[in-house]
TORTI-234905 format. One record per residue (C-alpha): residue in one letter; y, x, z. Coordinates in Angstrom, 2 decimals. Example, Ala and Ser with C-alpha at 12.3 -4.5 7.8 and 13.67 -1.06 7.14 Angstrom:
REM TORTI-234905
[a,[-4.50,12.30,7.80]];
[s,[-1.06,13.67,7.14]];
This chain:
REM TORTI-234905
[m,[12.23,3.86,22.98]];
[s,[13.85,1.37,25.29]];
[d,[16.79,3.38,26.79]];
[i,[20.38,3.88,25.77]];
[l,[21.84,7.35,24.87]];
[i,[25.54,7.61,25.82]];
[v,[27.52,10.36,24.35]];
[d,[30.96,11.32,25.42]];
[d,[32.80,14.63,26.17]];
[e,[34.53,12.95,29.22]];
[r,[32.11,13.02,32.23]];
[d,[33.77,10.14,34.05]];
[i,[33.60,7.92,30.93]];
[r,[29.83,8.76,30.42]];
[e,[28.98,7.99,34.06]];
[l,[31.17,4.82,34.15]];
[i,[29.27,3.37,31.08]];
[s,[25.93,4.48,32.59]];
[d,[26.70,2.74,36.05]];
[i,[27.73,-0.47,34.28]];
[l,[24.60,-0.51,32.09]];
[e,[22.10,0.49,34.78]];
[d,[23.61,-2.40,37.00]];
[e,[22.69,-4.76,34.26]];
[g,[19.03,-3.31,34.17]];
[f,[19.41,-0.90,31.26]];
[a,[17.82,2.65,31.34]];
[t,[20.28,5.37,30.09]];
[r,[20.56,9.06,29.17]];
[l,[23.64,11.08,28.87]];
[a,[24.83,13.99,26.58]];
[s,[28.30,15.55,26.27]];
[n,[28.12,17.24,22.95]];
[s,[26.27,17.12,19.63]];
[d,[23.45,19.92,20.59]];
[e,[22.71,17.87,23.69]];
[t,[22.67,14.70,21.58]];
[m,[20.37,15.85,19.05]];
[a,[17.96,17.49,21.63]];
[e,[17.75,14.09,23.33]];
[i,[17.13,12.22,20.08]];
[n,[14.59,14.81,19.08]];
[t,[12.76,14.45,22.24]];
[e,[12.58,10.75,22.01]];
[a,[14.69,8.36,19.77]];
[p,[16.56,5.97,22.05]];
[a,[16.76,2.16,21.45]];
[l,[20.70,2.45,21.20]];
[i,[23.23,5.21,20.98]];
[i,[26.86,4.86,22.23]];
[l,[28.87,7.53,20.55]];
[d,[32.33,8.81,21.18]];
[i,[33.95,9.64,17.88]];
[w,[35.84,12.70,19.14]];
[l,[33.80,15.46,20.93]];
[k,[35.54,18.66,22.11]];
[d,[33.74,21.83,21.96]];
[s,[31.03,20.33,19.66]];
[r,[29.63,21.51,16.48]];
[m,[29.57,18.18,14.95]];
[d,[31.95,15.20,15.56]];
[g,[30.86,11.52,15.97]];
[i,[30.86,10.82,12.14]];
[d,[28.49,13.78,11.60]];
[i,[26.27,12.79,14.40]];
[l,[26.18,9.06,13.03]];
[k,[25.37,10.34,9.46]];
[t,[22.35,12.40,10.87]];
[v,[21.12,9.56,13.03]];
[k,[21.21,7.11,10.24]];
[r,[19.31,9.63,8.06]];
[d,[16.62,10.53,10.37]];
[n,[16.52,7.32,12.62]];
[p,[17.87,4.55,10.46]];
[d,[16.43,1.88,12.62]];
[v,[18.45,3.07,15.80]];
[p,[21.90,1.18,16.24]];
[v,[24.94,3.32,17.02]];
[v,[27.93,1.72,18.68]];
[i,[31.11,3.80,18.23]];
[i,[33.78,4.37,20.85]];
[s,[37.15,5.98,20.52]];
[g,[40.29,6.50,22.53]];
[h,[42.13,7.20,19.17]];
[g,[41.02,4.01,17.64]];
[n,[42.41,2.73,14.46]];
[i,[41.42,0.59,11.53]];
[e,[40.59,3.67,9.42]];
[i,[38.13,5.18,11.84]];
[a,[36.48,1.86,12.35]];
[v,[36.00,1.19,8.61]];
[a,[34.69,4.82,8.22]];
[a,[32.22,4.49,11.01]];
[i,[31.00,1.10,9.77]];
[k,[30.47,2.46,6.20]];
[q,[28.32,5.21,7.47]];
[g,[26.05,2.65,9.27]];
[a,[27.70,2.14,12.66]];
[y,[26.56,-1.15,14.30]];
[d,[30.00,-1.82,15.91]];
[f,[33.23,-0.03,17.04]];
[i,[34.78,-0.30,20.40]];
[e,[38.27,1.14,21.34]];
[k,[38.98,2.82,24.66]];
[p,[40.06,1.69,27.22]];
[f,[37.26,-1.07,26.73]];
[n,[36.89,-4.25,28.21]];
[i,[33.53,-4.31,30.24]];
[d,[32.75,-7.84,29.22]];
[q,[33.20,-6.93,25.57]];
[l,[31.18,-3.71,25.83]];
[l,[28.21,-5.71,27.47]];
[v,[28.32,-8.39,24.62]];
[v,[28.18,-5.63,21.95]];
[i,[25.38,-3.70,23.91]];
[r,[23.32,-6.78,24.30]];
[r,[23.72,-7.75,20.68]];
[a,[22.85,-4.16,19.56]];
[m,[19.86,-4.05,21.79]];
[e,[18.44,-7.34,20.45]];
[t,[18.86,-5.84,16.96]];
[s,[16.95,-2.74,18.03]];
[r,[14.27,-4.83,19.49]];
[l,[13.76,-6.91,16.26]];
[r,[13.70,-3.80,14.28]];
[r,[10.85,-2.36,16.39]];
[e,[8.98,-5.45,16.07]];
[n,[9.40,-5.44,12.45]];
[q,[8.09,-1.87,12.17]];
[n,[5.20,-2.82,14.40]];
[l,[4.27,-5.65,12.24]];
[k,[4.37,-3.41,9.15]];
[r,[2.33,-0.84,10.97]];
[r,[-0.28,-3.48,11.97]];
[d,[-0.57,-4.75,8.36]];
[v,[-1.20,-1.10,7.16]];
[a,[-3.75,-0.38,10.00]];
[t,[-5.77,-3.69,9.18]];
[s,[-6.01,-2.89,5.59]];
[e,[-9.72,-2.74,5.27]];
[m,[-11.95,-1.13,2.60]];
[i,[-15.14,-3.06,2.39]];
[g,[-18.58,-1.98,0.80]];
[t,[-21.76,-0.08,1.10]];
[s,[-22.55,0.61,-2.66]];
[a,[-23.01,4.41,-3.67]];
[s,[-19.69,4.31,-5.68]];
[y,[-17.81,2.98,-2.70]];
[r,[-19.24,5.52,-0.37]];
[a,[-18.26,8.23,-2.83]];
[l,[-14.68,6.89,-3.00]];
[l,[-14.57,6.70,0.80]];
[g,[-15.81,10.25,1.11]];
[q,[-12.86,11.60,-1.08]];
[l,[-10.26,9.43,0.79]];
[d,[-11.31,10.77,4.14]];
[k,[-10.92,14.27,2.77]];
[v,[-7.27,13.73,1.94]];
[t,[-6.25,11.85,5.05]];
[k,[-5.69,14.92,7.03]];
[s,[-3.49,16.61,4.73]];
[n,[-0.09,15.90,3.21]];
[g,[-1.21,16.55,-0.42]];
[r,[0.04,14.37,-3.17]];
[v,[-2.77,11.92,-4.35]];
[m,[-3.05,10.07,-7.72]];
[l,[-5.36,7.02,-7.85]];
[t,[-6.54,6.00,-11.11]];
[g,[-8.65,2.74,-11.94]];
[p,[-8.33,-0.61,-13.43]];
[a,[-6.01,-3.41,-12.44]];
[g,[-7.20,-5.15,-9.35]];
[s,[-9.65,-2.48,-8.35]];
[g,[-8.05,-1.92,-5.06]];
[k,[-5.86,1.19,-5.62]];
[e,[-3.19,-0.02,-3.03]];
[v,[-5.84,-0.66,-0.47]];
[a,[-7.04,2.77,-1.00]];
[a,[-3.43,4.25,-0.50]];
[r,[-3.03,2.17,2.64]];
[y,[-6.39,3.60,3.97]];
[i,[-5.18,7.07,3.38]];
[h,[-1.80,6.41,5.41]];
[a,[-3.41,4.46,8.08]];
[h,[-5.97,7.33,8.98]];
[s,[-3.28,10.06,8.55]];
[a,[-0.84,11.83,11.05]];
[r,[1.76,9.51,9.46]];
[a,[0.10,6.32,10.47]];
[s,[2.93,5.25,12.88]];
[a,[5.68,5.94,10.23]];
[p,[6.61,3.65,7.23]];
[f,[4.45,2.92,4.25]];
[v,[6.85,1.75,1.51]];
[t,[5.62,0.55,-1.92]];
[v,[7.73,1.05,-5.14]];
[n,[6.60,-1.60,-7.75]];
[c,[7.36,0.66,-10.80]];
[a,[6.43,-2.20,-13.23]];
[g,[8.33,-4.86,-11.35]];
[v,[11.81,-3.13,-11.06]];
[a,[14.37,-3.51,-13.96]];
[p,[14.92,0.09,-15.49]];
[d,[18.55,-0.25,-14.96]];
[r,[18.14,-1.07,-11.15]];
[m,[15.45,1.58,-10.46]];
[e,[17.77,4.47,-9.26]];
[e,[19.62,2.17,-6.84]];
[v,[16.26,0.76,-5.42]];
[l,[14.85,4.08,-5.07]];
[f,[17.91,6.18,-3.87]];
[g,[20.15,3.52,-2.30]];
[r,[23.84,3.28,-2.96]];
[e,[27.32,3.70,-1.46]];
[t,[30.38,1.38,-2.31]];
[p,[33.65,0.84,-0.72]];
[d,[32.83,-2.77,0.12]];
[r,[29.34,-2.44,1.43]];
[g,[29.15,1.17,2.75]];
[v,[25.77,2.91,2.93]];
[e,[22.67,0.81,1.54]];
[p,[19.43,2.97,2.00]];
[g,[16.96,2.89,-0.84]];
[l,[13.22,2.91,-0.56]];
[l,[12.88,6.73,-0.39]];
[e,[15.22,6.77,2.75]];
[q,[13.25,3.83,4.16]];
[a,[10.11,5.85,3.77]];
[h,[11.46,8.89,5.61]];
[g,[8.69,10.47,7.80]];
[g,[5.88,8.22,6.12]];
[v,[4.48,7.53,2.75]];
[i,[6.10,6.38,-0.58]];
[y,[3.64,4.72,-2.77]];
[f,[4.42,4.58,-6.55]];
[d,[2.50,1.50,-7.77]];
[e,[1.73,1.92,-11.53]];
[v,[3.86,4.95,-11.76]];
[a,[3.45,5.06,-15.59]];
[d,[5.92,2.22,-15.74]];
[m,[8.75,4.45,-14.18]];
[p,[11.68,4.71,-16.48]];
[l,[11.87,8.33,-18.06]];
[g,[15.37,8.89,-16.62]];
[t,[14.13,8.16,-13.10]];
[q,[11.15,10.32,-13.62]];
[s,[13.28,13.46,-13.92]];
[k,[15.27,12.53,-10.81]];
[i,[11.88,11.95,-8.86]];
[l,[10.73,15.24,-9.83]];
[r,[13.91,16.88,-8.41]];
[v,[13.33,15.04,-5.18]];
[l,[9.74,16.35,-5.08]];
[v,[11.01,19.87,-5.38]];
[d,[14.30,19.80,-3.16]];
[q,[13.24,17.00,-0.80]];
[q,[16.63,15.80,-0.93]];
[f,[18.84,13.40,-3.16]];
[t,[22.17,11.77,-3.62]];
[r,[22.73,7.89,-3.17]];
[v,[24.13,6.23,-6.41]];
[g,[27.83,6.42,-5.85]];
[g,[27.64,8.95,-2.99]];
[t,[28.29,12.46,-2.62]];
[d,[26.29,13.56,0.55]];
[k,[22.85,15.03,0.14]];
[v,[20.02,12.91,1.92]];
[r,[17.02,14.81,3.13]];
[v,[13.68,13.14,3.31]];
[d,[10.24,14.08,4.63]];
[l,[7.71,12.16,2.48]];
[r,[4.19,11.95,1.48]];
[v,[3.64,10.80,-2.09]];
[i,[0.74,8.68,-3.38]];
[s,[0.76,7.39,-6.77]];
[s,[-1.54,5.06,-8.81]];
[t,[-1.98,3.95,-12.45]];
[n,[-4.33,2.02,-14.57]];
[r,[-3.24,3.76,-17.78]];
[d,[-4.11,7.00,-19.48]];
[l,[-1.39,9.49,-18.41]];
[d,[-2.49,11.94,-20.83]];
[q,[-1.83,9.59,-23.59]];
[a,[1.56,8.63,-22.17]];
[i,[2.62,12.35,-21.95]];
[k,[1.72,12.84,-25.70]];
[a,[3.54,9.68,-26.36]];
[d,[6.51,11.10,-24.51]];
[t,[6.68,8.17,-22.10]];
[f,[5.78,10.24,-19.04]];
[r,[7.04,13.71,-18.02]];
[q,[4.16,16.38,-17.97]];
[e,[5.98,18.11,-14.95]];
[l,[5.91,15.12,-12.88]];
[y,[2.32,14.38,-13.77]];
[h,[1.37,17.92,-12.56]];
[r,[3.42,17.32,-9.27]];
[l,[1.86,13.97,-8.62]];
[n,[-1.74,14.66,-9.66]];
[v,[-2.49,17.20,-7.05]];
[v,[-5.59,15.36,-5.86]];
[p,[-6.96,12.79,-8.29]];
[i,[-9.13,10.13,-7.01]];
[a,[-10.83,7.49,-9.27]];
[v,[-11.08,4.00,-7.75]];
[p,[-14.31,2.29,-9.23]];
[s,[-14.01,-1.11,-10.94]];
[l,[-16.09,-4.13,-9.54]];
[e,[-18.52,-3.56,-12.43]];
[e,[-19.47,-0.35,-10.90]];
[r,[-20.01,-1.73,-7.43]];
[r,[-21.60,-5.03,-7.97]];
[e,[-23.61,-4.59,-4.75]];
[d,[-20.48,-4.98,-2.73]];
[i,[-19.68,-8.46,-4.24]];
[p,[-21.34,-10.34,-1.37]];
[l,[-19.71,-8.38,1.40]];
[l,[-16.30,-8.67,-0.21]];
[a,[-16.66,-12.41,-0.88]];
[e,[-17.71,-12.92,2.86]];
[h,[-14.63,-10.82,3.79]];
[f,[-12.40,-12.96,1.87]];
[i,[-13.77,-16.18,3.16]];
[a,[-13.14,-14.93,6.78]];
[e,[-9.65,-13.77,5.88]];
[f,[-8.62,-17.04,4.09]];
[n,[-10.08,-18.74,7.24]];
[t,[-7.92,-16.80,9.63]];
[s,[-4.63,-16.89,7.39]];
[q,[-4.79,-20.18,5.82]];
[g,[-7.23,-22.30,7.87]];
[l,[-9.51,-22.57,4.86]];
[p,[-13.08,-23.40,5.79]];
[q,[-15.58,-20.61,6.90]];
[r,[-18.50,-21.18,4.34]];
[a,[-21.57,-19.31,3.84]];
[l,[-22.75,-18.17,0.30]];
[t,[-26.12,-19.41,-1.30]];
[e,[-28.51,-16.82,-2.86]];
[d,[-27.86,-18.50,-6.16]];
[a,[-24.04,-18.23,-5.82]];
[v,[-24.36,-14.48,-4.78]];
[a,[-26.73,-13.81,-7.86]];
[l,[-24.31,-15.60,-10.18]];
[m,[-21.36,-13.63,-8.81]];
[q,[-22.98,-10.32,-9.14]];
[t,[-23.83,-11.06,-12.80]];
[m,[-20.29,-12.30,-13.90]];
[v,[-17.84,-10.45,-15.82]];
[w,[-14.93,-9.36,-13.65]];
[p,[-11.89,-7.99,-15.74]];
[g,[-9.65,-8.49,-12.84]];
[n,[-11.87,-6.81,-10.40]];
[v,[-11.56,-7.19,-6.70]];
[r,[-8.25,-9.17,-7.06]];
[q,[-10.10,-11.63,-9.34]];
[l,[-12.96,-12.00,-6.90]];
[k,[-10.49,-12.70,-4.22]];
[n,[-8.54,-15.32,-6.20]];
[l,[-11.85,-16.97,-7.17]];
[v,[-13.01,-17.27,-3.57]];
[e,[-9.61,-18.71,-2.67]];
[r,[-10.05,-21.36,-5.36]];
[v,[-13.44,-22.21,-4.35]];
[l,[-12.40,-22.83,-0.75]];
[i,[-9.45,-24.92,-1.62]];
[l,[-11.13,-27.16,-4.14]];
[g,[-14.48,-27.55,-2.48]];
[d,[-15.47,-30.35,-0.01]];
[g,[-15.55,-27.76,2.79]];
[t,[-18.97,-28.62,3.95]];
[g,[-22.17,-26.46,3.59]];
[p,[-22.60,-23.17,1.90]];
[i,[-20.96,-22.34,-1.60]];
[e,[-23.34,-23.05,-4.33]];
[a,[-23.61,-21.55,-7.85]];
[r,[-22.38,-24.88,-9.43]];
[e,[-19.00,-24.51,-7.70]];
[l,[-18.31,-21.22,-9.49]];
[p,[-16.51,-21.04,-12.99]];
[g,[-18.89,-21.53,-15.90]];
[e,[-21.25,-23.81,-14.07]];
[e,[-19.14,-26.92,-14.13]];
[e,[-19.23,-26.93,-18.02]];
[n,[-23.05,-27.12,-18.06]];
[g,[-23.44,-29.71,-15.44]];
[g,[-24.47,-32.43,-17.77]];
[d,[-27.19,-30.34,-19.37]];
[e,[-28.94,-29.03,-16.37]];
[g,[-31.85,-26.66,-17.44]];
[r,[-30.62,-26.26,-21.00]];
[v,[-29.97,-22.67,-22.26]];
[v,[-27.30,-22.25,-24.98]];
[l,[-28.12,-19.32,-27.19]];
[s,[-25.44,-16.99,-28.51]];
[g,[-25.12,-16.83,-32.27]];
[a,[-26.69,-13.47,-32.73]];
[l,[-29.67,-14.54,-30.59]];
[a,[-30.20,-17.74,-32.35]];
[t,[-30.82,-16.08,-35.69]];
[l,[-33.48,-13.68,-34.48]];
[p,[-37.27,-14.46,-34.82]];
[l,[-38.84,-15.37,-31.54]];
[r,[-40.43,-12.16,-30.57]];
[e,[-37.25,-10.18,-31.08]];
[a,[-35.25,-12.83,-29.50]];
[r,[-37.50,-12.62,-26.34]];
[e,[-37.20,-8.85,-26.27]];
[a,[-33.45,-9.03,-26.59]];
[f,[-33.13,-11.64,-23.80]];
[e,[-35.40,-9.72,-21.48]];
[r,[-33.68,-6.47,-22.14]];
[e,[-30.34,-7.93,-21.37]];
[y,[-31.58,-9.89,-18.54]];
[l,[-33.06,-6.83,-16.80]];
[l,[-30.04,-4.66,-17.53]];
[t,[-27.93,-7.14,-15.72]];
[q,[-30.19,-7.32,-12.60]];
[i,[-30.69,-3.53,-12.37]];
[n,[-26.94,-2.99,-12.60]];
[r,[-26.49,-5.78,-10.01]];
[f,[-28.71,-3.98,-7.47]];
[g,[-26.90,-0.62,-8.25]];
[g,[-30.01,0.89,-10.18]];
[n,[-32.50,0.15,-7.11]];
[i,[-35.74,-0.67,-8.90]];
[s,[-37.52,-1.85,-5.82]];
[r,[-34.91,-4.61,-5.07]];
[t,[-34.94,-5.54,-8.82]];
[a,[-38.54,-6.00,-9.01]];
[n,[-38.59,-8.16,-5.87]];
[f,[-35.88,-10.42,-7.18]];
[v,[-37.41,-10.75,-10.74]];
[g,[-40.88,-11.25,-9.16]];
[m,[-42.62,-8.42,-10.65]];
[e,[-44.61,-5.39,-9.26]];
[r,[-42.49,-2.23,-9.19]];
[s,[-45.15,-0.49,-11.59]];
[a,[-45.00,-3.45,-13.98]];
[l,[-41.25,-3.48,-14.12]];
[h,[-41.21,0.37,-15.00]];
[r,[-43.51,-0.36,-17.85]];
[k,[-41.55,-3.21,-18.91]];
[l,[-38.42,-1.27,-18.89]];
[k,[-39.96,1.53,-20.78]];
[s,[-41.23,-0.85,-23.62]];
[l,[-37.77,-2.26,-23.97]];
[g,[-36.11,0.97,-23.93]];
[v,[-34.16,0.53,-20.80]];
[v,[-33.28,3.77,-18.77]];
[t,[-31.29,4.16,-15.52]];
[s,[-29.00,7.22,-15.15]];
[a,[-26.41,8.45,-12.76]];
[k,[-22.78,7.57,-13.55]];
[a,[-19.72,8.19,-11.13]];
[g,[-21.92,8.25,-8.02]];
[v,[-23.97,5.02,-8.91]];
[r,[-27.09,4.55,-10.96]];
[v,[-26.63,2.36,-14.02]];
[a,[-29.05,1.11,-16.50]];
[h,[-28.49,1.15,-20.33]];
[v,[-30.51,1.02,-23.48]];
[d,[-32.10,4.15,-24.68]];
[e,[-30.21,4.81,-27.97]];
[e,[-33.24,6.50,-29.80]];
[i,[-35.60,3.55,-29.00]];
[e,[-32.96,1.11,-29.93]];
[a,[-32.35,2.96,-33.16]];
[a,[-35.99,3.13,-34.01]];
[g,[-36.36,-0.59,-33.21]];
């Protein structure tokens, strides 16, 4: 996309402009009417269009073509030319998104100045799109745990379709990364990925943000739906979308078109929709805060994104990934992780999930001295006990139990933590705690600890019957 399409019903004008531009090193294509113009654009979008406002024997005039181009190829600048130039036509063209307006007969120097400026604008827009696409393409999913592999298998199945996907999972678990993975591995990977932060937009501005607006002063201002044309629109935390907007989004999903705020023209869009939520939408529907019809439209393929609690095995890989990422993006030190640090991280509580882990890694790299591996004492919770090394502080409940019961309660909790840390793998757990596999099995049985499958990963829990009997 580096040539200029020249559209004029007068052959002499077309060829004159083409000769001038080719002398300046530009490649050109020519069209004499709207059918030829649309055929050229559909073959390959040009870097710039020079468009005559009046076209004889043509189904569409210049303004109609301009509207179509700005709808389907909004990043392509359009320079309008006309032999009947007046201020009204210029204003109308600019309002519809034209880059500039030149009146016939034109001054060659003026024409070249406008063309060079427009081509620079086109180049910058292409670079911006390439950067956005590169960002999507490098959105990585990291992990080897059973729950991660199960998630990846589901995502791979939906990449080849255009089906609407609803991603559910706790805050910070990586729902947007999963959405970007779907996009990056789909047929739409070269098209935009546009995020709608449903919780971050004021309700009274949501419709302008989504649908765009038209005003006498500023003309056409495309919204996020229009910007996502041909690609993916991602509704982040869709449960926070205002009810009034929900009904209009439902209509867009049905009709694949909408009207800008303040406008009258229908805008057609080709979109794939991916949504996410960390809330129970069934409860939201019962509370009349989410429309059931919209839920059914969005929830064609439901995919659950596991919490970090369900994929503790992946914590070392994720931490190492974030260390490398911060080294590249911020110049923070590239540090290894000690076994003690890994063990502590795998047994910590992560209410903020992967996002919390990423923030913790960044904090440790910023505050650390930058030399040697990251040690357990640098992680939260270790500093407070620094002056009492080796001392165990008992919880209130544990401190009130007789020694035998307290020891059993501690062993049960310790082994539960280690088994879940290793994704239910008894051999790895036995190796870490320093026991024979058979001895660990006997110990687990005596403590009432059993392992079972849950969401694609084995987890340990206390046998309720033995617990009750105890």
